[in-house]
C-alpha distance (Angstrom), angle and dihedral (degrees) to the residues before:
residue distance angle dihedral
M1 . . .
G2 3.79 . .
Y3 3.77 126.1 .
Y4 3.79 133.9 -152.8
V5 3.79 130.2 -149.3
G6 3.79 119.2 -136.8
I7 3.81 118.1 -165.9
D8 3.79 117.7 -168.9
L9 3.79 105.1 -165.7
G10 3.79 113.1 -163.9
G11 3.75 135.8 172.3
T12 3.81 89.9 -104.6
N13 3.81 107.5 24.4
V14 3.79 141.9 25.2
A15 3.82 107.6 -143.1
V16 3.80 119.2 -171.1
G17 3.79 128.6 -172.8
I18 3.80 134.7 -178.1
V19 3.81 108.6 -136.8
D20 3.78 123.9 -162.4
E21 3.80 129.2 -148.1
E22 3.80 90.7 -88.6
Y23 3.81 88.8 58.6
R24 3.80 94.5 -110.2
I25 3.80 124.2 138.0
I26 3.80 107.4 -122.9
G27 3.80 99.5 174.6
K28 3.81 137.6 15.1
A29 3.77 142.1 -171.2
N30 3.79 134.5 172.5
T31 3.76 142.2 -174.4
K32 3.78 138.5 -178.9
T33 3.80 116.3 -83.4
K34 3.79 115.1 -117.8
A35 3.79 92.2 -142.1
F36 3.81 114.7 -165.7
H37 3.81 91.5 15.5
P38 3.82 116.5 118.8
A39 3.80 111.7 -68.4
E40 3.80 89.2 -120.8
E41 3.82 89.8 63.7
I42 3.79 91.9 49.8
A43 3.81 90.0 48.8
D44 3.82 89.1 50.6
D45 3.81 89.7 54.9
M46 3.81 92.5 45.7
A47 3.81 90.0 53.0
A48 3.81 94.2 45.8
T49 3.80 91.9 48.3
T50 3.81 89.9 49.5
L51 3.81 90.6 55.0
E52 3.80 89.4 48.9
A53 3.82 91.3 50.7
A54 3.81 90.5 50.1
K55 3.81 89.8 51.1
N56 3.81 90.6 49.3
A57 3.81 89.2 50.6
G58 3.79 91.5 50.6
I59 3.80 95.1 -121.0
S60 3.78 136.2 113.4
M61 3.78 124.6 -123.9
R62 3.81 87.9 -113.8
E63 3.82 86.7 73.0
V64 3.83 92.7 55.1
T65 3.81 114.9 102.0
W66 3.80 97.8 -167.4
I67 3.79 144.9 -25.0
G68 3.79 126.6 -120.1
V69 3.79 126.8 -163.2
G70 3.79 129.9 -161.6
T71 3.79 112.3 -164.8
P72 3.79 136.3 171.5
G73 3.76 116.7 -105.8
T74 3.77 138.4 38.9
V75 3.79 110.2 -35.8
N76 3.78 131.8 -170.2
P77 3.82 102.7 -153.6
E78 3.81 91.6 -167.3
T79 3.81 95.6 58.3
G80 3.81 97.1 25.6
V81 3.80 90.7 -129.7
V82 3.82 122.8 141.5
G83 3.79 103.7 -144.2
L84 3.78 97.9 -166.1
A85 3.80 132.1 -8.5
A86 3.79 104.9 167.0
N87 3.80 96.4 -171.9
L88 3.81 91.6 54.3
G89 3.77 99.8 38.6
F90 3.81 93.0 -118.0
H91 3.80 119.9 151.5
D92 3.81 118.6 169.5
T93 3.79 88.1 -21.3
P94 3.86 117.6 171.9
L95 3.80 91.5 -141.8
A96 3.81 97.1 157.8
K97 3.81 91.1 55.4
L98 3.80 93.1 46.7
V99 3.81 94.5 52.1
S100 3.81 95.8 38.6
E101 3.81 91.1 53.0
R102 3.79 90.3 55.1
L103 3.80 97.0 47.5
K104 3.82 100.2 32.1
K105 3.80 93.5 -135.0
P106 3.83 135.7 116.3
L107 3.78 108.2 -92.0
Y108 3.82 133.7 -158.0
I109 3.79 123.3 -167.4
E110 3.80 136.0 -166.3
N111 3.78 142.0 161.3
D112 3.81 108.9 -76.3
A113 3.82 95.4 -120.7
N114 3.81 90.1 51.0
A115 3.80 89.8 49.7
A116 3.82 91.5 50.9
A117 3.80 91.4 50.3
Y118 3.80 89.7 49.5
G119 3.79 89.9 50.4
E120 3.80 92.2 53.2
M121 3.80 90.0 49.1
M122 3.79 94.6 47.9
A123 3.79 101.0 39.3
G124 3.79 110.9 -1.0
A125 3.77 142.8 55.3
A126 3.82 94.4 -30.6
S127 3.80 97.3 43.3
G128 3.80 110.4 151.2
L129 3.81 94.1 24.4
E130 3.80 126.8 101.8
S131 3.82 104.4 -168.7
V132 3.78 106.7 65.1
I133 3.79 137.6 151.1
M134 3.80 118.9 -163.8
I135 3.77 126.9 -165.4
T136 3.78 122.3 -174.2
L137 3.79 117.6 -154.1
G138 3.78 107.6 -153.0
T139 3.80 136.1 113.0
G140 3.80 82.7 -34.3
V141 3.80 131.8 4.4
G142 3.79 115.8 -94.9
G143 3.77 125.3 -164.8
G144 3.78 139.6 -159.3
I145 3.80 129.1 -176.6
I146 3.81 124.2 -158.4
I147 3.81 117.1 -175.4
G148 3.79 120.5 179.1
G149 3.78 89.7 -9.1
K150 3.81 91.8 -57.1
I151 3.79 129.9 108.2
Y152 3.80 112.5 -110.9
S153 3.79 119.5 -157.5
G154 3.80 104.5 151.5
F155 3.78 132.8 -95.6
N156 3.81 90.7 -68.6
Y157 3.83 97.1 39.5
K158 3.81 92.0 -115.8
G159 3.80 98.5 104.0
A160 3.81 133.5 101.9
E161 3.81 92.7 64.7
L162 3.79 89.4 144.8
G163 3.79 92.7 161.9
H164 3.78 88.2 66.3
L165 3.76 98.3 54.4
G166 3.78 108.7 120.7
M167 3.79 115.1 -101.5
V168 3.81 105.7 162.6
Y169 3.80 121.5 22.6
D170 3.83 110.2 -121.8
G171 3.79 88.6 -3.8
V172 3.80 132.4 143.1
P173 3.84 113.1 -21.3
C174 3.80 115.2 -102.3
T175 3.79 129.8 -149.4
C176 3.82 88.7 -115.9
G177 3.81 90.9 66.0
R178 3.81 96.7 -105.3
R179 3.78 126.7 101.5
G180 3.78 129.4 -123.7
C181 3.82 99.7 21.7
I182 3.80 121.4 159.2
E183 3.81 86.8 -111.3
S184 3.80 90.1 61.1
Y185 3.81 90.9 60.0
C186 3.82 108.0 25.4
S187 3.81 105.5 38.9
V188 3.79 121.6 98.1
T189 3.80 85.8 -113.9
A190 3.81 87.8 60.0
L191 3.81 91.5 47.0
I192 3.80 90.1 53.2
R193 3.82 90.1 50.3
I194 3.80 92.0 50.2
T195 3.81 90.4 46.7
R196 3.80 93.1 51.9
D197 3.80 91.7 47.7
A198 3.80 90.5 52.9
M199 3.79 92.6 47.3
Q200 3.78 91.6 54.2
L201 3.81 88.9 54.0
N202 3.82 93.9 45.1
A203 3.79 112.0 49.0
K204 3.83 92.8 177.4
S205 3.80 96.7 49.7
K206 3.82 116.8 128.5
M207 3.80 85.9 -128.2
W208 3.80 88.0 80.7
D209 3.81 91.4 58.8
L210 3.79 91.8 45.6
A211 3.81 89.5 52.6
D212 3.83 93.4 46.4
G213 3.79 89.7 -112.9
S214 3.81 93.4 -62.7
L215 3.79 130.1 110.8
D216 3.81 86.8 -152.8
K217 3.82 90.5 65.8
V218 3.80 96.0 55.0
N219 3.81 113.6 120.5
G220 3.79 138.6 171.2
R221 3.82 92.1 -81.4
T222 3.80 98.1 51.5
A223 3.81 98.4 87.4
F224 3.82 93.6 38.7
D225 3.82 91.4 51.6
A226 3.81 90.2 47.4
M227 3.81 90.4 50.3
R228 3.81 90.2 52.8
A229 3.79 88.2 51.3
G230 3.81 90.2 55.6
D231 3.80 96.9 -106.0
P232 3.84 110.9 158.0
A233 3.82 94.5 -151.9
G234 3.80 92.3 49.5
T235 3.80 90.1 47.2
A236 3.80 90.3 52.2
V237 3.82 91.6 51.1
V238 3.80 92.6 50.8
D239 3.79 90.6 45.9
Q240 3.79 92.3 53.1
Y241 3.80 93.1 44.7
I242 3.81 92.2 51.1
D243 3.80 89.4 49.0
Y244 3.80 89.1 56.6
I245 3.80 93.3 48.7
A246 3.81 92.8 46.9
Y247 3.80 91.0 49.9
A248 3.80 91.9 49.8
V249 3.81 93.4 45.7
S250 3.81 92.9 48.6
G251 3.80 89.3 53.7
I252 3.80 91.5 50.8
I253 3.81 90.0 49.0
N254 3.79 91.5 49.7
L255 3.80 90.2 50.7
F256 3.82 98.8 47.5
Q257 3.83 109.1 11.3
P258 3.82 88.9 -150.5
Q259 3.77 124.4 -179.7
A260 3.80 88.6 -111.9
V261 3.77 144.3 6.4
V262 3.79 108.8 -150.6
I263 3.80 117.3 -159.1
G264 3.78 118.6 -157.7
G265 3.77 139.2 163.6
G266 3.79 130.0 90.3
I267 3.79 94.7 -61.6
S268 3.82 90.6 59.1
K269 3.82 87.4 71.9
E270 3.81 86.6 77.9
G271 3.81 84.0 81.6
E272 3.78 117.6 -172.8
T273 3.81 91.0 -1.7
L274 3.81 83.3 73.0
F275 3.78 104.6 23.3
G276 3.80 99.3 47.8
P277 3.82 94.9 59.1
V278 3.81 92.8 37.4
R279 3.81 89.8 57.9
E280 3.80 92.8 44.5
R281 3.80 91.8 52.5
A282 3.81 100.7 35.7
Y283 3.81 100.5 49.7
P284 3.84 96.9 60.1
Q285 3.83 88.1 54.4
T286 3.81 94.3 56.4
F287 3.78 128.4 89.1
N288 3.78 93.8 -124.5
H289 3.79 114.4 73.4
D290 3.80 96.1 168.1
P291 3.84 103.5 115.9
E292 3.81 90.7 -161.0
N293 3.79 93.5 54.7
C294 3.77 107.6 33.9
T295 3.79 135.5 115.9
R296 3.78 113.5 -85.4
I297 3.81 116.8 -130.1
L298 3.80 105.7 -147.1
Q299 3.78 138.7 -177.2
A300 3.82 112.8 -121.4
K301 3.80 112.7 -110.2
L302 3.78 107.5 -167.2
G303 3.81 100.4 61.4
N304 3.78 112.9 -173.4
D305 3.82 90.0 -7.9
A306 3.82 92.8 68.2
G307 3.79 93.0 83.9
I308 3.80 93.1 47.4
I309 3.82 95.0 47.6
G310 3.80 93.4 42.2
A311 3.80 92.0 49.6
A312 3.80 91.7 47.0
L313 3.80 91.7 54.4
L314 3.81 97.0 46.1
G315 3.80 91.1 105.9
K316 3.81 88.1 69.5
Q317 3.82 87.4 66.8
Y318 3.78 88.5 69.4
């Protein structure tokens, strides 16, 4: 049996998993990311953490077929160069070469959001499908596009930035410098902003109690928990937030008509509280009203393992 290494490189942590031929993680290891240190130091840590993961899995590196890496930033998978990853300090960094030299194995590399989408298609919510769009609702909104079973990121490898599709002209400012992006309305950061705005207009809302009386303690669960407690202001926040997500998802469906849109990120853990209304509101806004032949809107299954599994299986792209 062969094994694959998946490395999920983040701005905070390096997470490594050993994945078997049934797409299961059989051993893990992680370490803190030395962001803004020389790339050689980060590659050293990635290699050391890989060896630790292999030890935890009870295998030797001789049994590893290849290594896959998911990293933030713009990535050219053909050259293995990370063009720009602002939160790591990478600029035209030959990361694939650096890691491959240390571990003496073939190495494949992709953008981390693309790797997560690939993981969900190969082993998660969209298993068995080959036309899949994934959006991740977190601090920002990440995106991954799979067409015909292959990752699509544009001719220059800078595509699939679904969080930066325009949603409202001249709308809320976005971290990318534009205004009105999907990220500005559908991220957890946006939900927290909407929640705080509602709290300031509703002094008696249960959201204040849930946040210990402080706007600084508001999180992505505050409005949802208030809604479950019967709070009208919390219910209104959730309603508005779901409207935004449904509008964004319907636009993505109209653009791609994929077999599935998979939604991940911490907020996806709300389950049918989120997904039921999103489906009800998104489907009427799409151009396909055939219930037997429409895009499925699915909750991501792999959680934080999506990036590891997707990275580990990147060799199957080639």
